[in-house]
C-alpha positions as semicolon CSV with decimal commas, in nm:
position;residue;x (nm);y (nm);z (nm)
1;M;-7,853;-4,334;0,706
2;T;-7,843;-4,073;0,429
3;K;-8,084;-3,782;0,391
4;D;-8,227;-3,939;0,075
5;Q;-8,305;-4,257;0,264
6;E;-8,467;-4,057;0,544
7;H;-8,691;-3,878;0,296
8;N;-8,827;-4,212;0,175
9;L;-8,923;-4,327;0,525
10;P;-9,257;-4,251;0,690
11;L;-9,229;-3,933;0,897
12;D;-9,414;-4,090;1,191
13;S;-9,161;-4,371;1,206
14;L;-8,866;-4,131;1,209
15;S;-9,034;-3,918;1,473
16;M;-9,067;-4,224;1,694
17;M;-8,707;-4,327;1,642
18;R;-8,584;-3,975;1,722
19;R;-8,763;-4,001;2,054
20;V;-8,550;-4,301;2,149
21;R;-8,297;-4,169;2,402
22;I;-7,991;-4,387;2,459
23;V;-7,865;-4,373;2,818
24;L;-7,529;-4,533;2,896
25;V;-7,477;-4,571;3,270
26;R;-7,112;-4,552;3,378
27;P;-6,963;-4,669;3,045
28;Q;-6,597;-4,764;3,083
29;V;-6,460;-4,798;2,731
30;A;-6,438;-4,492;2,505
31;G;-6,449;-4,710;2,193
32;N;-6,785;-4,848;2,297
33;I;-6,926;-4,498;2,332
34;G;-6,809;-4,419;1,980
35;A;-6,954;-4,742;1,838
36;V;-7,287;-4,663;2,007
37;A;-7,289;-4,319;1,839
38;R;-7,236;-4,488;1,503
39;A;-7,525;-4,730;1,564
40;M;-7,748;-4,440;1,664
41;E;-7,671;-4,274;1,333
42;N;-7,747;-4,599;1,147
43;F;-8,095;-4,618;1,296
44;A;-8,186;-4,247;1,331
45;A;-8,204;-4,257;1,711
46;G;-8,243;-3,952;1,933
47;Q;-8,021;-3,814;2,207
48;L;-7,716;-3,980;2,365
49;V;-7,683;-3,936;2,742
50;L;-7,388;-4,059;2,948
51;V;-7,410;-4,105;3,324
52;N;-7,068;-4,074;3,492
53;P;-6,861;-4,208;3,200
54;E;-6,498;-4,300;3,269
55;R;-6,397;-4,128;2,944
56;P;-6,549;-3,816;2,785
57;P;-6,760;-3,867;2,471
58;T;-6,505;-3,674;2,265
59;H;-6,218;-3,902;2,365
60;R;-5,995;-3,986;2,067
61;E;-6,092;-4,354;2,065
62;A;-6,462;-4,270;2,076
63;L;-6,430;-4,032;1,782
64;E;-6,238;-4,292;1,582
65;R;-6,504;-4,557;1,635
66;S;-6,801;-4,331;1,564
67;T;-6,746;-4,285;1,187
68;R;-7,038;-4,062;1,078
69;G;-7,172;-4,040;1,432
70;Q;-6,912;-3,792;1,554
71;H;-7,167;-3,512;1,576
72;R;-7,359;-3,724;1,826
73;L;-7,055;-3,743;2,051
74;H;-7,013;-3,367;2,044
75;A;-7,382;-3,322;2,124
76;A;-7,396;-3,593;2,393
77;R;-7,515;-3,494;2,739
78;V;-7,296;-3,595;3,033
79;V;-7,473;-3,604;3,372
80;N;-7,395;-3,719;3,724
81;T;-7,716;-3,902;3,813
82;L;-7,968;-4,129;3,647
83;E;-8,244;-3,891;3,752
84;E;-8,083;-3,619;3,539
85;A;-8,050;-3,861;3,246
86;L;-8,418;-3,953;3,260
87;A;-8,555;-3,603;3,311
88;G;-8,819;-3,525;3,051
89;A;-8,855;-3,886;2,932
90;V;-9,191;-4,058;2,986
91;F;-9,092;-4,426;2,969
92;A;-8,771;-4,613;3,053
93;I;-8,669;-4,954;2,921
94;G;-8,377;-5,122;3,092
95;T;-8,168;-5,397;2,938
96;S;-8,037;-5,691;3,136
97;R;-7,924;-6,046;3,070
98;R;-8,049;-6,139;3,418
99;R;-8,414;-6,148;3,516
100;G;-8,301;-6,097;3,875
101;P;-8,562;-5,930;4,098
102;V;-8,758;-5,778;3,812
103;H;-9,127;-5,870;3,825
104;Q;-9,321;-5,822;3,503
105;R;-9,645;-5,967;3,381
106;E;-9,465;-6,103;3,078
107;D;-9,110;-6,165;2,966
108;L;-8,996;-5,893;2,729
109;F;-8,727;-5,930;2,466
110;S;-8,548;-5,699;2,227
111;Y;-8,800;-5,772;1,952
112;D;-9,073;-5,618;2,171
113;L;-8,905;-5,277;2,157
114;G;-9,094;-5,152;1,851
115;R;-9,425;-5,215;2,025
116;L;-9,314;-5,061;2,354
117;I;-9,177;-4,748;2,189
118;A;-9,484;-4,708;1,967
119;E;-9,708;-4,724;2,274
120;H;-9,527;-4,446;2,461
121;S;-9,334;-4,221;2,220
122;A;-9,641;-4,011;2,139
123;E;-9,611;-3,862;2,489
124;G;-9,238;-3,793;2,483
125;D;-8,894;-3,952;2,484
126;V;-8,849;-4,322;2,556
127;A;-8,517;-4,398;2,727
128;L;-8,320;-4,717;2,661
129;L;-8,084;-4,785;2,951
130;F;-7,760;-4,983;2,926
131;G;-7,533;-5,056;3,221
132;T;-7,159;-5,090;3,263
133;E;-6,958;-5,328;3,049
134;D;-6,875;-5,553;3,345
135;N;-7,187;-5,555;3,566
136;G;-7,476;-5,403;3,373
137;L;-7,750;-5,208;3,549
138;S;-7,777;-5,215;3,927
139;R;-8,089;-5,295;4,127
140;E;-8,158;-4,925;4,185
141;E;-8,119;-4,850;3,815
142;L;-8,352;-5,132;3,714
143;L;-8,604;-5,005;3,966
144;A;-8,610;-4,674;3,775
145;C;-8,728;-4,859;3,461
146;D;-9,085;-4,918;3,350
147;A;-8,986;-5,236;3,167
148;V;-8,680;-5,458;3,132
149;V;-8,593;-5,643;2,811
150;Q;-8,353;-5,926;2,745
151;I;-8,162;-5,997;2,426
152;P;-8,194;-6,367;2,338
153;A;-7,851;-6,530;2,329
154;W;-7,682;-6,864;2,387
155;P;-7,726;-6,942;2,760
156;E;-7,365;-7,055;2,791
157;Y;-7,243;-6,701;2,713
158;P;-7,529;-6,449;2,701
159;T;-7,322;-6,139;2,782
160;L;-7,293;-5,900;2,488
161;N;-7,055;-5,615;2,420
162;L;-7,219;-5,284;2,515
163;S;-7,218;-5,140;2,164
164;H;-7,348;-5,468;2,020
165;A;-7,637;-5,469;2,266
166;V;-7,728;-5,111;2,175
167;T;-7,709;-5,196;1,803
168;I;-7,939;-5,497;1,840
169;C;-8,194;-5,299;2,039
170;L;-8,193;-5,009;1,793
171;Y;-8,222;-5,252;1,501
172;E;-8,523;-5,423;1,659
173;A;-8,684;-5,087;1,738
174;F;-8,620;-4,964;1,383
175;L;-8,754;-5,286;1,237
176;G;-9,069;-5,272;1,445
177;L;-9,138;-4,901;1,396
178;V;-9,025;-4,845;1,039
179;C;-9,102;-5,189;0,897
180;G;-9,384;-5,260;1,137
181;R;-9,412;-5,625;1,043
182;E;-9,478;-5,878;1,316
183;A;-9,420;-6,241;1,236
184;L;-9,606;-6,516;1,419
185;T;-9,300;-6,606;1,626
186;G;-9,297;-6,376;1,925
187;G;-9,387;-6,058;1,737
188;R;-9,057;-6,039;1,548
189;A;-9,058;-5,795;1,262
190;S;-8,960;-5,909;0,915
191;C;-8,889;-5,737;0,584
192;P;-8,947;-5,950;0,273
193;P;-8,669;-5,889;0,016
194;S;-8,930;-5,881;-0,258
195;E;-9,061;-5,545;-0,136
196;P;-8,949;-5,215;-0,297
197;E;-8,610;-5,074;-0,208
198;I;-8,484;-4,752;-0,055
199;G;-8,164;-4,609;-0,194
200;G;-8,089;-4,931;-0,384
201;R;-8,106;-5,144;-0,067
202;A;-8,374;-5,379;0,054
203;S;-8,595;-5,201;0,303
204;C;-8,948;-5,190;0,440
205;P;-9,205;-4,988;0,247
206;P;-9,522;-4,842;0,396
207;S;-9,762;-5,127;0,464
208;E;-10,072;-5,218;0,659
209;A;-9,852;-5,420;0,892
210;R;-9,640;-5,116;0,972
211;Q;-9,952;-4,915;1,041
212;D;-10,068;-5,188;1,282
213;V;-9,760;-5,143;1,499
214;R;-9,778;-4,763;1,496
215;Q;-10,155;-4,775;1,551
216;R;-10,097;-4,922;1,895
217;G;-9,934;-4,596;1,993
218;A;-10,210;-4,389;1,830
219;D;-10,485;-4,590;2,002
220;R;-10,329;-4,560;2,347
221;P;-10,489;-4,279;2,552
222;R;-10,250;-3,988;2,590
223;R;-10,191;-3,814;2,921
224;S;-10,222;-3,436;2,908
225;D;-9,932;-3,391;3,152
226;P;-9,747;-3,722;3,194
227;A;-9,524;-3,778;3,494
228;D;-9,168;-3,790;3,366
229;L;-8,918;-4,047;3,486
230;A;-8,735;-3,811;3,718
231;L;-9,060;-3,751;3,906
232;M;-9,137;-4,124;3,909
233;E;-8,794;-4,195;4,057
234;R;-8,862;-3,950;4,340
235;L;-9,202;-4,111;4,395
236;M;-9,047;-4,457;4,420
237;A;-8,787;-4,331;4,669
238;K;-9,055;-4,179;4,891
239;L;-9,275;-4,489;4,870
240;Q;-8,986;-4,718;4,960
241;H;-8,888;-4,497;5,255
242;A;-9,247;-4,488;5,384
243;L;-9,301;-4,862;5,344
244;L;-8,975;-4,933;5,524
245;T;-9,077;-4,700;5,806
246;I;-9,406;-4,883;5,870
247;G;-9,240;-5,224;5,837
248;Y;-9,420;-5,328;5,520
249;L;-9,089;-5,391;5,342
250;H;-8,802;-5,602;5,465
251;A;-8,497;-5,378;5,483
252;Q;-8,275;-5,655;5,346
253;K;-8,507;-5,747;5,056
254;P;-8,712;-5,446;4,945
255;D;-8,699;-5,564;4,582
256;H;-8,954;-5,836;4,651
257;L;-9,231;-5,575;4,658
258;M;-9,079;-5,261;4,509
259;F;-9,045;-5,407;4,160
260;P;-9,412;-5,515;4,143
261;I;-9,515;-5,173;4,280
262;R;-9,307;-5,004;4,008
263;S;-9,474;-5,224;3,748
264;I;-9,820;-5,133;3,877
265;L;-9,743;-4,761;3,868
266;S;-9,599;-4,792;3,519
267;R;-9,918;-4,953;3,389
268;A;-10,121;-4,678;3,560
269;S;-9,956;-4,414;3,334
270;L;-9,964;-4,146;3,602
271;T;-9,994;-3,776;3,531
272;R;-9,770;-3,532;3,718
273;G;-10,056;-3,437;3,948
274;E;-10,132;-3,799;4,031
275;A;-9,767;-3,876;4,102
276;Q;-9,743;-3,572;4,329
277;I;-10,053;-3,682;4,521
278;L;-9,894;-4,024;4,582
279;M;-9,570;-3,855;4,691
280;G;-9,765;-3,647;4,941
281;L;-9,942;-3,958;5,065
282;A;-9,614;-4,144;5,110
283;Q;-9,469;-3,847;5,295
284;Q;-9,767;-3,832;5,533
285;I;-9,747;-4,206;5,602
286;D;-9,377;-4,174;5,677
287;E;-9,420;-3,873;5,906
288;F;-9,717;-4,020;6,093
289;A;-9,536;-4,350;6,148
290;R;-9,233;-4,168;6,290
291;Y;-9,394;-3,883;6,483
292;G;-9,764;-3,959;6,522
293;N;-9,944;-3,636;6,608
294;R;-9,642;-3,486;6,777
295;R;-9,506;-3,304;6,471
296;H;-9,826;-3,112;6,400
297;P;-10,035;-3,125;6,719
298;D;-10,286;-2,874;6,582
299;T;-10,375;-3,107;6,295
300;K;-10,621;-3,376;6,399
301;N;-10,614;-3,562;6,074
302;K;-10,301;-3,504;5,864
303;L;-10,419;-3,730;5,585
304;H;-10,695;-3,486;5,492
305;A;-10,578;-3,146;5,373
306;T;-10,769;-2,873;5,201
307;N;-10,952;-2,974;4,884
308;D;-10,946;-3,336;5,010
309;Q;-10,588;-3,384;4,888
310;P;-10,288;-3,501;5,089
311;R;-10,065;-3,221;5,208
312;M;-9,751;-3,179;4,998
313;D;-9,441;-2,985;5,076
314;A;-9,352;-2,702;4,841
315;D;-9,085;-2,907;4,664
316;E;-9,336;-3,178;4,577
317;R;-9,589;-2,943;4,415
318;G;-9,372;-2,922;4,098
C-alpha cells in the first residue's frame, strides 16, 4: 500500500489495522515468513512477532519473498515463549482448521475478523496467532486465545499454506474494518465496484456501513486497565493447577472444562486488578487443598485477607 493510498483511507480504520499483531508460532520455512511480511505491508498490519522460528526473519529467502515488506522483517520481534509474544496485547485470535477441543458460543470464521478486531482494538493490540506449517497451533497455544477462527475451505483438503492463511485473514480484517460492509451471508464484507476509487483502483470509500462495523468497537465499554494476554495466560495456568489439585479437572482431559472457562473469562473482559484477584484466589485454593491450615497455622481463614481481598504473593500484585 502506498502513502497516497493510506492518506485516502479513514484514520480510524488504519489505526485498527496497525493494532493487528501477527504472531507466527515456530514457523519452519523462511520463505513463508517473508511472504507474511509482504501481506502485512499490503494490508497495513502492525507488528510481526516470531516465536522460536527455525530461520531468522532476515534469512535470505525471507528477504527475497518479502518484496516491499523487508523493513518488517528487520523490525520483527523474535521471542522464546508465547507469553512474551502476547505481552501487551488485549485480545488473541487463534487460527485452526480443526475445531478440536475449542468451545465457543458460536463458530467463528475469517470473515468475522473485522468485527472481532473492531470490538477490541480500542483497548490495545489484537494478536492473530498462526501455528507451524505442519501441525498448526497446539492445545496450550489455543488455550491462550480468546477466540479461534477457521478459514472456510474444501473439506477434502482444508489445510492452507501459512502465508496464504495470514493473507486471507488480513484481507478479511481489512475488508471489514476499512470497507466495513457486511453482506447478508454470514457478515461477509463486500466492496461494490461502482464506488469511488483510491489510487486508480477499486476500493471502499467511507460509508454508513463502514461506520456500523467500527461503531461496534466504539460502543463497547472500555476497560481502564485491561488485563493483557500475558497476565491472562498466567491466570489460566494457576486456575488449571488449582482445579487439578482439588480434582475438579481430569488430568488426562483438562480441555473439556478449561476451554469453556477461558471463553467465560474472555467475555468478562477482566481488568488487571480483577485478573490478579482471581490468581490470588486460585493460589489460595491450591495451597489449602495441598496443605490445609498447616502452611499458615496462625491464619484461621486464608481466603479472607485484609480489605476483603484474597491474599496475593508479591509477584501476582503486578
